C-alpha positions as CSV (number, residue, x, y, z in Angstrom):
1,M,0.0,0.0,0.0
2,L,1.5,3.3,-1.1
3,G,1.4,6.3,1.3
4,A,-0.2,9.6,0.2
5,R,3.1,11.2,-0.8
6,Y,3.9,8.5,-3.4
7,R,2.3,7.6,-6.7
8,R,3.0,4.9,-9.2
9,E,2.3,6.7,-12.4
10,M,2.9,4.0,-14.9
11,T,3.7,0.3,-15.1
12,D,5.0,-0.5,-18.6
13,D,5.0,-4.2,-19.4
14,Q,5.1,-3.8,-23.2
15,G,7.8,-5.4,-25.2
16,S,10.7,-6.8,-23.1
17,V,11.2,-3.9,-20.8
18,P,9.1,-4.1,-17.6
19,S,9.5,-0.7,-15.9
20,D,8.0,1.0,-13.0
21,R,7.7,4.8,-12.9
22,R,7.4,6.2,-9.4
23,Y,6.8,9.7,-8.2
24,D,7.7,11.2,-4.8
25,E,5.5,14.2,-4.1
26,V,7.6,15.7,-1.4
27,G,10.9,15.4,-3.4
28,D,9.0,16.3,-6.6
29,H,10.9,13.8,-8.6
30,H,10.4,10.7,-10.7
31,V,12.3,7.4,-10.6
32,V,11.9,4.8,-13.2
33,V,12.9,1.4,-11.9
34,V,14.3,-0.8,-14.7
35,A,15.7,-3.9,-13.1
36,S,16.5,-5.5,-16.5
37,R,19.4,-3.0,-16.9
38,Q,21.3,-4.6,-14.0
39,G,22.5,-7.3,-16.4
40,R,24.0,-4.9,-19.1
41,P,27.8,-5.3,-19.9
42,N,30.3,-3.4,-17.9
43,L,33.5,-2.3,-19.7
44,P,34.1,-5.4,-21.9
45,I,37.9,-6.0,-22.2
46,D,38.2,-8.6,-24.9
47,D,35.6,-7.9,-27.6
48,C,34.0,-4.5,-28.3
49,P,30.4,-5.0,-29.7
50,F,30.7,-1.7,-31.6
51,C,33.9,-2.5,-33.5
52,I,33.8,-4.0,-37.0
53,G,32.9,-7.7,-36.7
54,G,31.4,-7.2,-33.2
55,R,28.0,-8.2,-32.2
56,E,26.4,-4.9,-33.2
57,A,28.6,-4.0,-36.3
58,P,29.4,-6.9,-38.6
59,D,30.4,-4.6,-41.4
60,P,32.4,-1.2,-41.7
61,Y,30.3,1.9,-41.1
62,E,30.6,5.7,-40.7
63,V,27.6,6.4,-38.4
64,K,25.3,3.6,-37.2
65,V,22.1,3.7,-35.2
66,I,21.1,0.5,-33.3
67,D,18.4,-0.4,-30.8
68,N,19.7,-0.4,-27.2
69,R,19.7,-4.0,-26.0
70,W,19.3,-2.9,-22.4
71,P,16.8,0.0,-22.8
72,S,15.4,2.1,-20.1
73,M,12.1,2.4,-21.9
74,A,10.1,0.0,-24.0
75,D,8.9,0.0,-27.7
76,G,12.1,1.0,-29.4
77,R,12.4,4.3,-27.6
78,C,16.1,3.9,-26.7
79,E,18.8,3.9,-29.3
80,V,22.6,3.9,-29.5
81,V,24.4,6.1,-32.0
82,L,27.9,4.7,-33.0
83,Y,29.9,7.7,-34.2
84,T,32.5,5.7,-36.1
85,D,33.8,2.2,-36.5
86,D,37.3,3.4,-35.2
87,H,37.5,2.3,-31.6
88,E,40.3,4.7,-30.7
89,M,38.5,7.8,-32.2
90,S,36.4,10.4,-30.4
91,L,33.6,12.6,-31.5
92,G,35.8,15.7,-31.2
93,R,38.5,14.3,-33.5
94,L,36.1,13.3,-36.3
95,G,36.5,16.6,-38.1
96,R,33.8,18.7,-39.7
97,V,32.7,15.9,-42.1
98,G,32.5,13.2,-39.4
99,I,30.8,15.4,-36.8
100,R,28.4,16.7,-39.4
101,R,27.4,13.1,-40.1
102,V,26.6,12.6,-36.4
103,I,24.6,15.9,-36.3
104,D,22.6,14.8,-39.3
105,T,21.9,11.5,-37.7
106,W,20.8,13.2,-34.4
107,A,18.4,15.4,-36.5
108,E,17.1,12.6,-38.5
109,R,16.4,10.4,-35.5
110,S,14.8,13.4,-33.6
111,E,12.4,13.8,-36.5
112,V,11.6,10.1,-36.9
113,L,11.2,9.3,-33.2
114,G,9.4,12.7,-32.6
115,A,6.7,11.8,-35.2
116,R,5.5,8.9,-33.0
117,D,2.3,9.3,-31.1
118,D,3.9,8.0,-28.0
119,V,6.9,10.4,-28.0
120,E,6.9,14.0,-26.8
121,Y,10.6,14.7,-26.3
122,V,13.8,13.3,-27.9
123,L,16.9,13.5,-25.8
124,I,20.3,13.2,-27.5
125,F,23.2,12.5,-25.0
126,E,26.6,11.0,-24.5
127,N,28.5,9.7,-21.4
128,R,32.2,9.4,-22.1
129,G,34.6,7.8,-19.7
130,A,34.3,5.4,-16.7
131,D,34.2,8.4,-14.3
132,V,30.7,9.3,-15.6
133,G,29.5,5.7,-15.9
134,A,30.2,4.8,-19.6
135,T,30.4,1.0,-19.8
136,I,31.9,0.8,-23.3
137,H,34.9,2.8,-24.5
138,H,34.0,2.9,-28.2
139,P,32.8,6.4,-29.2
140,H,29.1,6.5,-29.1
141,G,26.1,8.3,-27.7
142,Q,22.5,7.5,-27.0
143,I,18.9,8.7,-27.7
144,Y,16.0,8.5,-25.4
145,A,12.5,9.2,-26.8
146,Y,10.3,10.2,-23.8
147,D,6.5,9.9,-23.7
148,H,6.6,13.2,-21.7
149,V,8.7,16.3,-21.3
150,P,11.2,15.6,-18.5
151,K,11.1,17.9,-15.5
152,R,14.4,19.7,-16.0
153,V,13.7,20.2,-19.7
154,A,10.3,21.6,-18.9
155,Q,11.7,24.0,-16.4
156,R,14.3,25.4,-18.9
157,L,11.5,25.7,-21.4
158,R,9.2,27.6,-19.0
159,F,11.9,30.0,-18.0
160,P,12.6,30.1,-21.0
161,W,16.3,29.4,-21.4
162,K,18.2,31.6,-23.8
163,P,21.9,32.4,-24.3
164,D,23.6,34.6,-21.7
165,A,23.6,38.1,-23.3
166,A,26.6,39.4,-21.3
167,P,28.9,36.4,-20.3
168,G,31.9,38.7,-19.9
169,D,34.9,36.6,-18.9
170,R,32.8,33.4,-18.9
171,L,32.8,33.5,-22.8
172,V,35.0,30.7,-24.1
173,L,34.6,31.4,-27.8
174,R,32.2,32.9,-30.4
175,S,32.5,31.6,-34.0
176,Q,30.3,31.3,-37.1
177,G,27.1,32.4,-35.3
178,W,27.6,30.1,-32.3
179,S,28.8,30.8,-28.8
180,V,30.3,28.8,-26.0
181,V,29.8,30.0,-22.4
182,V,30.5,28.8,-18.9
183,P,27.3,29.2,-16.9
184,Y,27.2,31.7,-14.1
185,A,26.3,29.2,-11.4
186,P,27.2,25.6,-12.5
187,T,27.1,22.6,-10.3
188,Y,30.0,20.8,-12.0
189,P,33.6,22.0,-12.0
190,I,33.6,22.1,-15.8
191,S,30.3,23.2,-17.4
192,L,29.7,24.6,-20.9
193,E,26.7,25.8,-22.9
194,I,26.9,25.8,-26.7
195,S,24.2,27.7,-28.6
196,P,23.4,29.5,-31.8
197,D,23.4,33.3,-31.5
198,V,19.9,33.5,-33.1
199,R,17.0,31.3,-31.9
200,I,16.8,27.9,-33.5
201,P,14.3,25.6,-31.8
202,D,15.8,22.2,-32.6
203,L,18.3,20.1,-34.5
204,V,15.8,19.4,-37.3
205,S,15.5,23.2,-38.0
206,L,19.3,23.7,-38.6
207,S,20.2,24.6,-42.1
208,D,23.2,23.0,-43.9
209,V,25.4,26.1,-43.1
210,E,24.3,26.0,-39.5
211,R,25.1,22.3,-39.2
212,D,28.5,22.8,-40.6
213,A,29.2,25.7,-38.2
214,F,27.8,23.6,-35.3
215,A,30.1,20.7,-36.2
216,D,33.1,23.1,-36.3
217,V,32.3,24.6,-32.9
218,L,31.4,21.4,-31.2
219,G,34.6,19.7,-32.4
220,E,36.7,22.7,-31.3
221,V,35.2,22.6,-27.8
222,L,35.6,18.9,-27.3
223,R,39.3,19.1,-28.5
224,R,39.9,21.9,-26.1
225,L,38.5,19.9,-23.2
226,D,40.9,17.1,-23.9
227,A,43.8,19.6,-24.3
228,M,43.1,21.0,-20.8
229,Y,44.8,18.0,-19.2
230,D,46.3,16.4,-22.3
231,C,44.1,13.3,-22.1
232,E,40.5,12.3,-22.9
233,I,38.5,14.0,-20.2
234,P,35.4,12.3,-18.9
235,Y,32.2,14.2,-19.8
236,M,28.5,14.1,-20.1
237,M,26.9,16.0,-23.0
238,W,23.3,16.4,-24.0
239,V,21.2,18.4,-26.4
240,N,18.3,20.6,-25.2
241,Q,15.7,21.1,-28.0
242,R,12.1,21.8,-28.6
243,P,9.7,19.0,-27.7
244,R,8.3,17.2,-30.7
245,V,4.8,18.5,-30.5
246,M,2.8,20.5,-33.0
247,E,2.0,23.5,-30.8
248,G,3.6,25.4,-28.0
249,Y,7.3,26.0,-26.9
250,E,7.7,28.8,-29.4
251,D,10.6,30.2,-27.3
252,A,12.6,27.0,-27.3
253,W,16.3,27.6,-28.0
254,L,18.5,24.8,-29.1
255,H,21.6,24.4,-26.9
256,V,24.1,21.8,-25.9
257,E,25.4,21.3,-22.3
258,I,28.7,19.6,-21.5
259,V,29.8,18.9,-18.0
260,S,32.7,17.0,-16.4
261,P,33.2,16.0,-12.8
262,W,37.0,16.6,-12.9
263,R,38.2,19.5,-10.7
264,S,41.8,18.7,-11.8
265,K,43.4,16.0,-13.8
266,G,42.1,12.7,-12.7
267,V,40.5,14.1,-9.6
268,I,36.7,13.8,-9.3
269,R,34.7,16.5,-7.6
270,H,32.2,14.3,-5.6
271,I,28.9,15.7,-4.5
272,A,28.8,15.9,-0.7
273,A,26.1,14.9,1.7
274,A,25.3,18.5,2.6
275,E,24.8,19.3,-1.1
276,V,22.5,16.4,-1.7
277,A,20.6,17.1,1.5
278,G,20.3,20.9,1.1
279,G,20.1,21.1,-2.7
280,E,22.8,23.8,-2.6
281,Y,26.2,23.2,-4.2
282,F,29.8,24.3,-3.2
283,L,31.9,24.6,-6.3
284,P,35.7,24.3,-5.8
285,V,36.7,26.1,-9.0
286,T,35.5,29.4,-10.4
287,P,33.5,29.4,-13.7
288,E,35.6,32.3,-14.9
289,S,38.8,30.3,-14.5
290,V,37.4,27.4,-16.5
291,A,36.5,29.8,-19.3
292,Q,39.9,31.4,-19.2
293,T,41.7,28.1,-19.4
294,L,39.6,26.9,-22.3
295,A,40.1,30.2,-24.1
296,E,43.9,30.0,-23.6
297,V,44.0,26.4,-24.8
298,G,42.4,27.5,-28.0
299,A,44.9,30.4,-28.4
300,R,47.8,28.0,-28.0
301,R,46.5,25.4,-30.5
């Protein structure tokens, strides 16, 4: 018997992904219990399933989209995007052509998944590195097609989010109609927002020229992050875009967020009990110093 503060909003037994979506009224948060994901692989050493000849990629490819074998949601709403068949490559080092292929794929999947009646929001994201929970080293990202607009996304849309008009010394770079800024009050030691200077609602709406510029800027930012410590820095990246509905959200502004838990090379900034308990965060590095470092890295390269 559930108490008054709790609600089981959905039990999804369709397909092969039994899931249980629970809501805590006091905490105002959802948790989706997906016990089937407990059996997914963890950092395979011998055989990479995404390399040529692997379980998911028998033949060479440039960009490949596959269904997630351990999805968090049913009915083909979780996909994996393989950026390249080169195991040692990274998204930032693919160059304009390679990154543009990935962006085109993101846009195409956003449109296809977003056209479904059971999808309201398409989330593009990447976890890179064991420090942020990536279980396979091969360069790849994921796509979740939600049947609702997630809480944090909805909050940014209600505000509505738009680029910082006066970032000052938090500006990392501005190029080809795109800007990269460190937020004023981030919760991660490294935190970046990438956005077009004029409002574009989603990936699907980007023109060819805008996609090329986006590829250049995204690649430059990812390479600078690695250059900070002369190694592949762990990061989480996601794309904020307009929900795939016919009406509303006219103020939606496409932007990418990239965060890393590293406060120095190889040193993770762990969230402390007081921060979790109080919902207030204590950042050990200044946003301005992060922006300055990334700007200087770009000047040296």
